[in-house]
N, C-alpha and C positions, 0 to 999 in steps of 0.2 A: 515674702514668707509663704504665701499661697503656692507660688511656683516651686519652692523648695519642698513643700509637703507633697505636692503632686508628683514631683520627680522621684522622691523617696518611695511613694506608693507604687509608681511604675516599676522601679527597680525591684521592690519586694515581690510584685506580681510576676515579673520575669523570672526571678530566682525560684519562686514557688513552682512555676510552670516547669522549669528545668528539673527541679527535684522530682516532680510527679512523673516526668518522662523517664528520668533515670531509674525510677522504681519499677518500670515495666520489665517483663522478662526478656532475656537475651534474644529469644526468637522473634519477639515483636520489634525490638530495637534494630535487629539485623534487617528485618523487613522494611523498616523506615529508611535505613541506610542504603538499601538496594535501589532506591529512587535517585540517589545522588551519584554524580561522577566520582570516580575513584579518588581524585585529588581532594575533593570536599569530604568524602567519607573518611579518609585518613586524617584530615584536619580535625575531626571530632575527637580524636584522641587527646587533644589539648584541653577539652572541657573539664575532665576529672579522671580520677583513677578508674571510676566505673566504666568510662567510655574507652579507656586506653587499649584494652585487648580486643575490642569488638571487631575492628576492621580486618583482623587477621582471618576472620571466618566469614567474609562477605559472600552472600549467595549470588550477588550480581556484581560483575566487574566491568565498569564502563571507563575505557581509556580513550581520551579525546585530545587530539593535538591542539585544539582551540583553547584548551585550558592553560596552555603554557606559552610564554612570550617567545621562547626560542626552541627550535627543534631539538637541540642537544639536551635541554632539560627534560623534554618529553621522553626522549630516547632513554635517558638514564633512569627516569622515574619508572618506566615500564619494566626495564630490566630488573630493578630492585624489588618492585612490588610483586612480580611473579615469583621471585625467590622467597619472599617473606610470607605471602598469604598461603592459606591452606587450600590448594587447588582442588582438593577433593570436595570442598564445600561449595565451590563455584559451579552454579548450574546455568548461569547466563553470562556470556562473554561478549562484550561490544567493543569493537576496535574501530576508531574513526581517525583518519589521517588524510588531510588535504595536501595538495601539491605545494611544495615550498621551494623557493629559489635555491637556497643553500642545501645541496643534497649530500654534504660530506658525511652525514650521520644516517642517511637513509640506506639501509642494507636489506634487500629483499630476503636474504637468508635469515636475518634476524626476525623478521615478521613471521617467517615460516616456523622458526624455533618457538616463538611465543604461541602461535596457533597450535602447534603440535603438543605443546606442554598442557594446554587446557583440554585438548582432545583426548589425550592419554588418560586424563582423570575424569572422563565421562561427562563432559559438559553436555547440556541438553538443548541450549539455545545459543546459537552462534550468529553474530552479525558483524559483517566486515564492510565498512564504508571507506573506500580508498579512492580519492580523487587526485591522481598523480600526473595530470597534464597528459603529455604524450608518452609517459612511461607507464607501461602496464606491469601488473604484478601477477605472476602465474601461481594459481592456488596449489597447495600441496594435494596430491592425488588422494591421500588417505582421508581427506574431508568427506569424500564420497563413499567411503566404506566404514563410516563410524555409526554403528547401529544404535547408539544412545541418543543421537541428535533428533529432536522433535521439531525444532524451528531453525531454519537456515535462511538468512537474508543476506544477499550479496549485491553490492552496488558500486558503481564507479569504475575505476581502472583495474578490474580483476579479470583474469583470463583463465579459461578452462584449457588445460594442456591437451595437446594432440594425442597423448598416449592414453587418454581415458578409454578404458575398455570394459571396466566392471564397476557397477554401482550396487551398494547394499545399504540403503537407507530405510530399513524395515520399519522404523518407528516414526519417520518424518511425517509431520502433519501440515507444516507450513513451509512453503518455498517461495521466496521472492527474489526475482532476478531483474535488476535494473542496470542497463548499460553494461551488461556482462558480455564478454566476447567468447564466442565458441569457434573452434577451427572449422567445423562443418556441422550440418544438420544431424549427422549420424551421432555425434557426441551428445547433442541436446536430446535426441530420442533415447539414447541409452540412459541418460540421467532421469528423464521423466518416467521411463519404464521401470526404473528401480525404486520408485516411491509409491508403493502399493497402497499405503494408508493415507495418502495425501488428501487434505481437506481444503486447503487454501493455497491457490496458485496465482502468482502475479508474474507476468513476463512483460517488461516494458522497455522500449528502445533496444530491442535485441540486435546484437552486432554479430553477424555471421555471413560468410561468403556464400553467395548463391541463395536460392530459396526453393524449398520443396516441402509441401505439407507433410506432417508427421502422422502416419497411420499407426497409432499406438493404442493399446488397451490398458487395463489395470488401474484406471482412475475412477473406479466405481464409488469411492467415498468422497469425491470432490463436492464441496458445498459452495465455495466462492471461487470465482476465476476472473482474471483480467489478463487479456492477451491479444495479440494480433488475430484478426478474424479467421484467417484461413490456415493458421499454424497447426491446429488440431481439428479433426473432423467434428462436426456438431454433435454427432451421436455420442462421442466421448464425453460431452458436456451436458448430456440430457438430464442428469440428476441434480444439477446445481440449483440453488435458490437465488444466487447473486451473480450477475454476469456483466462484465464490462468488455466491450469489443472495440479495438482500434481498427477501424474499417477503411479499406481502400479498394474500390472496384469490387464490392462485395456481390457475390452471386450465390444462389442457392441451387443445390442439386435437386433432382426429382424426389428424393427421399428425405424429407425433413422430419427429424424426430419431434415428438411431443415433449415439451418441457413441463412436465406435470408439477414440478416443485418451484419453478421460477417465479419469484415475486418482484425482483428488481432487475431492470435491463437498461444499460447505458451504452450509447454509441458515441465514441469520441469524435468520430468524423463520419458523416452520413451522406454518401452519394447515391443511395439506393433509389430505384424507381418505385412508384407507388404500389405496383403489383407485388414486388418483392416484399415490401413492407407489410402488406396485408397477409401474405402467405406466412410470414414469420409470426405476426401477431396472432393468427389463428392457431399457431402451435404453442402458444403460451396462455393457457386458459386461466391461470391464477395470477397473472401479472398485476401488480398493484402500483409500481412506480416505473415510469418511463422517462429516460433522460436522453436528450439529443444535444450534444455539445456544439456541433456545427452542422447545419443543414445545407446540403448542396444538391438535393434531389430535384430532378426535372420532371415535367409533365404531371405535376400533382393536381388532380382534378377531384371535385366532389364525387362521392360514390355512395350508393345505398348499402354497400357491403360493410357491415360493422362487426368486427370480431367480438366474441363473447367477453374477452378480457376488458375491452374498451367499454362496453355497455354495462357490464355487471361488476367489475372488480377494480378498475383503474381508479386510484385515489390521488395520485400525484403525477403531474406532467411538467417537465422542466425543459425549456428550449433556450439554449445559450448562444452567445455570439451572433445575435441577429443584426442584420444590416438593413432590414426593411424590404427584403425581397418578397414578391408576391407569393412564392411557395411557402414562406414562413407564415404569412397571414392565413393562407388556405389551410395549412396543417393545424394551426391554433384554432381556427373556426371549427374544423372537423372534430377535434377533441372536445371542445366546449359544447358542441351540439349533441354529441353522442355518448359522452361519459356521464352516466346517470348518477354515479356515487362519487364523483370527483370532489376532492377537498381543497386541493391547491393546484393552480396553474401559474407557473412563473416564467417570465420571458425576460431575458437579459440582453442588452445591446452589445454589439461589437464596439471596441474602443474607438474606432475611427468613423463609425456611422453617425450621421447627424440629421440631415434633412429627411432622408427616406425613413429613418427610424421615427422621427417626429410625425411625419405625414401619414405613414401607413400603420404604424404600431400604436403610438400614443393616442392617435385620434380615432382609429378604426376598431382596435381590439376591444376597448371598453364598451363599444356599442353592440358587440356580437352577443347573441343570446346564449345563456349558460343554462343547461338543463338541470344541473345539480344545484339545489337550493342552498347547500352548505358550502359551496365553492368560493375560495378566496382568489382573486386575481392579483398577482404581484408583477409589477413592471420595474425591473431592476437595472442599475447601471452596469453591474457585472454579476456573473454567476459564481456563487460560492461552491465549495466542494459538496457534491450531492451523492 
């Protein structure tokens, strides 16, 4: 009897909650639906007459291959929904499709038709995640002349065509390129030079033949950047507040800009000598967070030279993938001794390190003096995204 009453009460509560949600204005309900994949958003039309027409005006359209058991179903769903929804209402379009063995229904021209359909109706946020194995998809060239786009995220098996000669992305503020193929560095330079209002730039696992640093301008609005270290001159990045560098054989020229706004700096791979390190830190007077994913520096020795940012501003220091090398221990000691306002120092071990990690890090690091009285020392099995 008690179970029956409890069950009835639960059902009444759920029904009341649905009714309260249904009473919300259309604009708020559409905002809620914008967080769902398109398949689930369409399914809400079964709830009641109140919900039935809403999905036709979705502001965000997320089409994901993973939501369908068979590729043919996904292909048919995409074709139908793009004919039924009001594309003028779609401000964000996300298309995700991974490689599938049966390629009977994968037609590159169809994907181009779908992309062109949302571009013509002035979409502002475009994400394409295409992982197609060894089969690349060449992007329609008109993506790069769509002045309404503010966010462009490309990843996976997408290729920029060799005919790219003109870019007009005057409103673009966010550009993420991951595993994107370019025919040459000229095309990449043309793309970046055409994004004059860019604030957030990510270039990861760039695929391009040859390599030559891009001497470009026009990125004065850049706030956050993640890219290979020598892809763009440091002076172009001097205004950023957040910087991640994928570094290999990193060298600094004679003229290092001062990063007056930089508060976060991360090195994915760090083979620098100590002199280079100090020169760079002296150029970051406001640095608060320093992250080194992998330390391969040689010749690291104690020094009396302490950059201002280390002594007065540094609040967090994270050292990842440690294997117990003496250079790692020396760097940690240097930071712990000289960072007067440090709040967190975290050290995470390499997945294969055992004996040296235990002997050099676990035993010796906790014995090192810490100048900051409020600092917490964290010894971790792995580094989380920082």
